Each structure stands twice: as structure tokens, then as C-alpha cells.
N, C-alpha and C positions, 0 to 999 in steps of 0.2 A: 344488647339494648335495642327496644323497638322502638323506633324513628316516630313522632308523632304525625298523623296524618295531615295533608296538606290542607284539607279543610278546617282542622283545628287550629292549624296557624293560623289560616286566614280570620276565622273567629276572634282568636287574640289580639291580631293588629286591629281589625274593626272594632275593637271594644278595649282598646289599648289605654287610653285616656284614664277610664273607669277602673281598670285594675293596677294601674300604678297609682292611682290616688288613693285607693284602699289599703294597696299593700304599704304607702308611707303613713298612713293614720294609722294602720294597727302596729307598725313598727314604732309610732310616736306614744300610744296606750301602753306597749310593753316598757318601752325605756323611761317611760315616765316614774314608774315605780324605784328606779334606779337612781335616777338623775337628784342631786342635790338641789333644793329650793334656789340658790345663789344662781344656780346654772340652767334652768328653767327656759331659758331664752334661748340656748342652744337648739331645743324642739321646736320653737320659731323658724329658727333657720331650715331646720332639717324639712318642717312644713312647706318652707317657700321653695326648698329645692324640690320638693314633692309637687308642689304646683307647676313649676318650671318642668318636671316631668311628666306633667300629664299635656301640656303643650307640644314634649316631643313625643307623646304619644298619638296626637292630632296629626304629625308628621307620619307617624305609622299609617293613619287611617286614611289620610291623602294619598298614598301611595299603594293603598291597597284597599281601593273602594268595593261596595257591593252591601248584599245583603250576610248577616251574620245570625247564626243560633236560629236557625229554621224560619228566616225573614223576621225575627221580632225586633231586629236592629237592624238600622240603615247606616250606613258608612257613606253619606256623598257629600257634594258641594254644600247643600243645606245644613246639614248635621256640621260638617267642618267649621263654618263661618260662626255657628251658633257656640260651638265648643271654644273658640278662639277668643270670642266673647265673654264667656263665662270662666272660663280658666284665667284669664287677664285679669277679670274683676278680683276672681280670689287671691291671685298674687300678691297685687295692691292691697286688699283688705289685710291679709298676713303682715305685709311690710308697715301697714298702718297701726299695727295692736302691738307691736313690740313695748314702745314708750308707754302706750296709754294701760296695757295690763302691767306693767311695772307701778306706775301712780297709783292705780288702783289697788295695788296689792293683790290681783287675783293672776298672776303670771302661772299659769298652769298647762300642762302638756294635753290634757283632754281637748281645751278651747281649739287648739290648732288640728288636731285630728276630728274634731266636731266639723271644721271649716273644710275640711279634705273629703269628707263623707259627702256634708252636703252638696259640694261641689259634684262630686261622681252623682249623687242622685240628679243632679240639673242636666249632667252630662248624657244620662240614661233618657231624661225628657227630650232631650234636643234629639236625640238618634231614634227614638221608639217608633216601631211600626205596626204597634198592637196596642190595644189599649189597656190591657192589663199590666203589659210590659210599663207602660205610660205612668200608671196607678203605681207602681212600685216605685218608678223612679222619683216621682210625686211625694210617697212615704219618706223615701230616705232623705231628701232634700228636707221635707218639714218636720221630720220627728229631729234630726239634726238642730235645726234653726230655733225649734221651741225650746231647746235647752240654750241654746246659745243667747236668746233673748232675755233670758233667767240668769245670766252669768254674773253678774254683780248681786249677788246673794242676800246683802246685808242691804240692797235698797229697794225699797218698798215699790218705785216706779217700775223696776227690773223685773220683779217678782209679780206684779201685776200684768206688765207686758207677756211675759211668757203663759200667765196662765190665760187671759185673753187670747192670745194666739193659737194656744193648744185649744180650746174650748171651741171657739168659732172657727177654727181650722178642721177640726175633727167633723163639724157640720158641713164644711162645705167639702171636705173628702168624701162623707158619705154620699152626698147629692152626685158626685163624679162618678162614684160607683155605681149608685143606681141608674146613674145614665147608662153607663157601659154593660150593665145587663139589659134595659130594654132596647139599647141597639142591637145587642147581641139577640133578645127575641125577635126583634122584627127581621133582621138580615142573617143570622145564623153564622155570623162570624166578628172575631173581635179586631183582625187585619184591618186596618186602616185602608191599604189600597183593596181590599176585597169588598170591603163596605160600601167603596164607590160602585164595583160592580154588580153590587145586589140592587142597590138603589135605582142604577140604570135599568136592570131587569124590570124592576116594579115600575118604574115609569113606562117603559114598553109594553107591558103587560096590564096594567091599571090604568096608566096615565099619572099618575099620582105615587107620591111617596107615603108611604104607610106612617099613620099619626104617631104609633109607638114609636120610631125611629125620629120623629121631630121632636117629641116629647123628651126622649133619651138626649138628643143634641141640646135641649133647652135646660136639662139638670146638669150637662157636662158644662154648658157656658156658664152656670152659677158658680160650681167648684172650682174652674179656672178664672174663673172672673173674681174671686175670691184671693185667688195668688197673683194676680196681675194688678190688683188694686182697682177696680173699676166701680162704677155706681152702678146698682145700689149696694155693692158689695164692700165697700171702702170703709166701713164704720171702724174698724179696728185698727187702722194702719196708722193715725195720728199717736194713740195713745200707747202700740209696738213699737212704732219708730222712735219716740220720744224715751221710753222707757227701757228701749235695749243698749247695750255698749253700742257707742256711736258707731266703731269700727263695723259692729256686727249690722248696724243699721245701713251702712254703707253698701254691705253684701246685700241684706236683702232689698235694695232699692235699686241692684242692678241684676245680680245674678238669676235668683228664682224669676223676675220679671222675664227677664231674657229667654230664658229656657220655656218658660210657659208660655209663652206669645209662638215659640217655636212651635210646640205641638198644637196650640190653638189652630196655627197655620195649617197643620197636617192634617188636623181633623177637619177644620172648617172650607177650606180649599181643595182638598184631596178627597177624602170620605164622602161630603156634603157639597162637593162643588154644584152638582146637579138642584140642590135645595138651596140655591142661592136666596131666592125670592123670601124662603122663611128665615133665614137669619140675618139678612140685609136689616131689615128693619128695627131688629133689637139689638144690634151693633151699631146703629146709627143712634137710637135712642140712647143706649148707655154711654156713647162718646159725648153726647150733649151735657147729658146728666154728669157725666166725671170730669169735664172741663170746667163748667160751671161750678160744681161743689169745690172742686180744689182750687179753684183761684178766688171764688168769694170768700171762702173760709182763711186762706191764707193772708188775705188781705189786713184782717182784724187779729194775727198774731204779733206777740213782741216776743217769743221765743224763736230762735232762729231755728233750732233744730225741730221744732214742730212746726213750722213755716215750709221747709223744707220737705217734711212729709206730706204736706197738704200739696206743695209741689209736685211731689212725685205721682200722687193722683191725677192731677191735671196733663201730666205730661203723657199720662196711661191713656188720656183722652185723646190727645194728638195722634199717639200711636194706632188708637184704632180709629181715627179718621183716613189713615192709609190702609187700614184693614179693609175699612168698608168697600174700597175703591173694586175689590172681587178680582184684580186682574196681576200679571206676575209682575207689572210695574209697583202695582201697592205691594206685594211680598219684598220686592227688594227696597223700596222704600221704608218697611218696618224693620229689615234688617239693618239698614244704614241709621237709622233713627235711634235702634237699639244699642249701635256700637259707639254712636255719638254720647248718647243718655250715659251709657254705665262709665265713661272716662269724666265725664262732667260731674254727675250725682256722688261717686266715689271721691273724687278731688275736694267737693264740697264739704262733705261728711266727715273726710280726715282733716281738714282744716278745723272744723268745728270740733272733733276731738281731741288735737292739739289745744285749742283757746278754752276747752271747756274746765280746763285744770282738774284737780282730784274731785272726785266725785261729781264731777258736770255740773257744777254750782255756777259757771258762767257761760248762761245760755240765752241772756237777752240782748236784745239788739244794743241795748245803751254798752253791754260790756265791750262791744267792737268799736266805741267810740274812741277816735284818733290813732288807730291801728296803722292808718297809711303812714304816720309820721313814726311810730315806733318800730313798727315791724315791716316796712314798705315793701318788700320782695312778697312775704307772706298775704299782705294786702293785694298785691297785684295778683298773684293765684288766684284768690279768692273772687277776685272782681272778675276774674277770667272766665272762671266756672258759673259763677254768677249772671253775668253777659251771654255765656252761651246757653244757659238754661231758659233766659231770655228770649234769644233768637237773634242775637246781633251779628250782622255780617262778617264776613272772616274767622267766623267758628262752627263748629261741628252742629252745634243746637240750631244755628238756623238753615244750614242746608238740610238739615232732618226734617226741619218743618216745610221748608221748600221742598222737597222731592215727596214728602209726605200729602200735601196738599196739590202739588201737581198731578198726584196720580189721583185722587179724589176729584179734580176738576176733569181729568181727562175721561172720567167714569161717569162724568154729568151729576156727581152729589156735588152741586154747587151751594147749597145753603147749610150745609155742613162744614163747608172751607169756612164762609163767612162767619159762622156763628166759632169756628178756630180763631179766625183772624182775630174778632173782637176779643175772645177771651186771651189771646197773645197780647193785645194790648193792657187790658185789665192786669195781668200778670206781671207787667213791665215795672207797676207801683212799688210791690214789695220786692221785688229785687233790688230796684235803686235805691229804695229806701237803706238797705244795709251799706251798699256802696258809700251813699252821702253820710251817714254815719261813722263810717271808717273814715273819710278824708274830710269831714266839715262840722263835725263834732269834738267840742272841748273832751279830750280824755278822761277818764276816771282816774285820780292820782291813786285810789286803792287797789287796782289793777294792774299787773304788771306780768307782761305775758314772756313764758319761759324761752328759752331759746330751741329752734328746731332740730329735733334728733335727724341725724344723717338718713337714717332710714325711711324716715316720713319725708325727708325733702327730697329722696330719691322717688317714692311713690307721688309726691304731688309734683315732680318735674316730667314723670313720663305721663300722667295725667293732662298737665297742661301742654305739654307737646302734642300729644294726642288730639286734645281739643283742637290745636291751632292746625295740624296737619288736614285734620277733616274738613276744615273749613277754608282752607287754603288750596290742598291738594288732595279732591276727595274724588278724582277719577279712578285711582286703582282700587279703592274701597268699594264704590258704586259698582263698577264691572264686577268684582269678585259678589257683591250682592245679587246682583244680576243674573249671573252664574247659579249662584245658590239657589235664586228662585226659580229659573228652569229646571233644577235636577229635583227639583219637589215631586214633581209630576212621573218621573222616570221609574221603571221598575226593575 
């Protein structure tokens, strides 16, 4: 029997999370045909084990770093950090889906398989060292989430969310693909590290970067900006986030955003690091628009799920503040923010998934009146996530913003930080309004929240503990983020 060559084994190790996730997804799809409707929840546990298996695959990556498959994939500290965020988000979303799918009568194996396939696509995005490979990862993630957004097939809003996400997502993908083509035409390569060499050669020979390459970067920014929900490419997000099944919204608001910001960091910092003067102002303007649109639109929302959708837009703007810094500290700040953001956003949306009741008919702020007296532990958890999103000290959200703003100040991007700080104050209103409703408004006699399921309680506990840990003991995660930021330039 011929043994595997060592190079092939290394490739398997460096792509282990995606291999494990896809393998479990395929097993779930096959098993779904043989499992009776009453036992479909078992497939959810199999998916959760698959997500944990993906985290085990990250362990293999960490112990065998390097390039894989002819330098198409990189297994470095940067990729490992983002993988942990993405896989953790997927695992929590799966735990939060069990009872939700039962209540909505849509407990099916393909739901969990699609979550695993989407997560595998996010992992490829995080480790892509080549633009076409990043495109494949983007498509894997997108196609799965298009279907997940419309999984409540009998709900008109869910159908609308899926259609809008698919149509606008297809346009965004086309922009990204055209951008890749133009960059290839200008540089002769799609390798992220080799593009940097080609642009440096242009600067040495011609004193400037080819306009075709800059146009390609602009088109890629449009395509990726859609996925991370930054202005002016955010128009779809409120409808999609509101119409999607709430556990899917929790995943959409965290995993794809982290993975796409990861590939943006590689493209902008590594490939186009020498062209920072071209993309800095685009990021600056987009950050300002994103924060203003997200916060001011959230102020007038009475639907909590839609309010948090606009909140997601605003937080993408805060992440762009660190992105605009253009330094290693800026990269570390982005990574730390993404980790904190994933925990608090997933936690918040999973609380909404529980309180919404069958048909998601209880999503108004008035439905949360008196929750502090009826379900005090759940109200405390939700308050923690909202206060972290606001940026209260001793929470991950506070330090995420602090590190992002500090990175921008160190790079003398002062006015952007001032605008971000003002927007943070504005955002406090709509977060505190929900907390006031939970503790100071008279409860509705018609609305009796159900008991929190053990799986959901476990997911919320992890998210809450993680949010507090990042707010009180951030040193370890911040150090990992700095190591990850340094590794992004290594070859």
C-alpha cells in the first residue's frame, strides 16, 4: 500500500477544518433521508460535533503551519485566529437552533448541513492566499446562506430575505470577480503575496501603480463591502436580517463578517499595502457613512431584530475605523473587535430567537416589557450583550472600540475617531431603550415567555462568559491578535 506523500499530509492538516466540516455536512445530508422526523434533532447534535471537529482541525493547522495546495491556502496565526472566531460562531448558532427549528416546525437535516458548508466557505476565505480561491470560499459561504435566509419557506419575509440576498449578492460577487480580472490584467497574477511584488515593481519602474489595478481594488471593495455590510452597500441588510430565521441572522451577523474582513485585510494590507494612499480615503468615507446610516436608522426602529440589524451596520463602521489605521496594531484591533463582536451579537440574536415565539411574532420593544421580572437571568444576559454592543466598560465591546480607536489615533486618523465617538454616544439611546423596557415598563399580560432550553442556555452562557472575559481579561486574546497581525506578512 503506497503511503501518502508528506506534502499531501501537510495539505490535509492545513485544510483540516474545511475537510472535517464538509465531511460532516455530507454525512448529515445522507443521514437525513433515513432519520425519522421525530429524531431530526439528532442531526443537529451531529452538526454540533462537526463544528467542534472543525475546531479540532484548527489544532492540526496550528501544529503544521505553512502554505497548502501550491500556495493557494495559508495556515498561519492570522488564519487560525479567524478560524476560531468563525467555528465558534457556527457552533453557538447550531446550539441556538435546536428549539427554534422545533417551534417553527422546520427541523431538517439540510439546515445543519448548510450551516457547516457555509462555515467551510468562511474558513477558506480566512486562509485564502489567492484571489480565485477567495472567490470560491465566498461563493461556498454565500450560496449556503442564501438558502438558509429563506429556510422559513412559508413566511413571506423569509422568502423576501432570501431573494434580496441572492439577487444583490450575485451583483456583489460579479463586482468582486471583475475586480480580480482587472488585478490579474495589471499584475499578471492572482496570488495575494505576488500582487504586492508586482505593484512594488510598478512603483520602482513607473513611479505609480497602474490605474487598472486600482480600479480592480475598487471593484473588489464593492463586492466585499456587501458581505461585511458597509455603506453604501448595506441596503439589503435590514430586510435580510429581519426576514431570516433568527439563528441564521446570528450567524450572518458574525461569521461571514469576520471571514470577509480577514480576506479584506490580506488584500488591502498585503497586496495593496504600497497603494494605501488610494484606498485610505475610500475606507475613511465608507466608515463615516456606515456609522451614521447604521446608528441613525436604528434610532427609529421599534422592531428589536431590525434595530440590531442596523446596529450591525454601525459596528462594521467601527471596525473600519481600525482598518483605516493601516498598521499592524490596526489589524490586531480589527481581529479583537471581530472576536468580541461575534460573541455579543450571537448572544443578542439568540435571545431574540427565544423571545420571538413561533412565527417570530414577538419582536417589538413593547414585547420585552417586564422581562427583568419574569425571566431575570435571561434579561441580565440580554442586557449584558446590549451594554457590550454599546461599549460599556468591563465588556468585550468596550475594549474592542477602545483598541480600534487607539489604533486610529496612533495613525493620526483623529477626525474619524471623533466621528466614531459621537456615533457611539448616539447608539447608546437605542440599546438603553430596550433595557429600560425590560426593567421599568409594565409587562404585557398577553405575553408569557417560555422556559429557556438547556442547549440555548449553554450557548448564551458561553457568549456571556466570553463577553465578560474579553472585557476583564483581554491580554491573552489581544496578544494572539497581535501575533496573528504580524503573521499576515510572512511568506
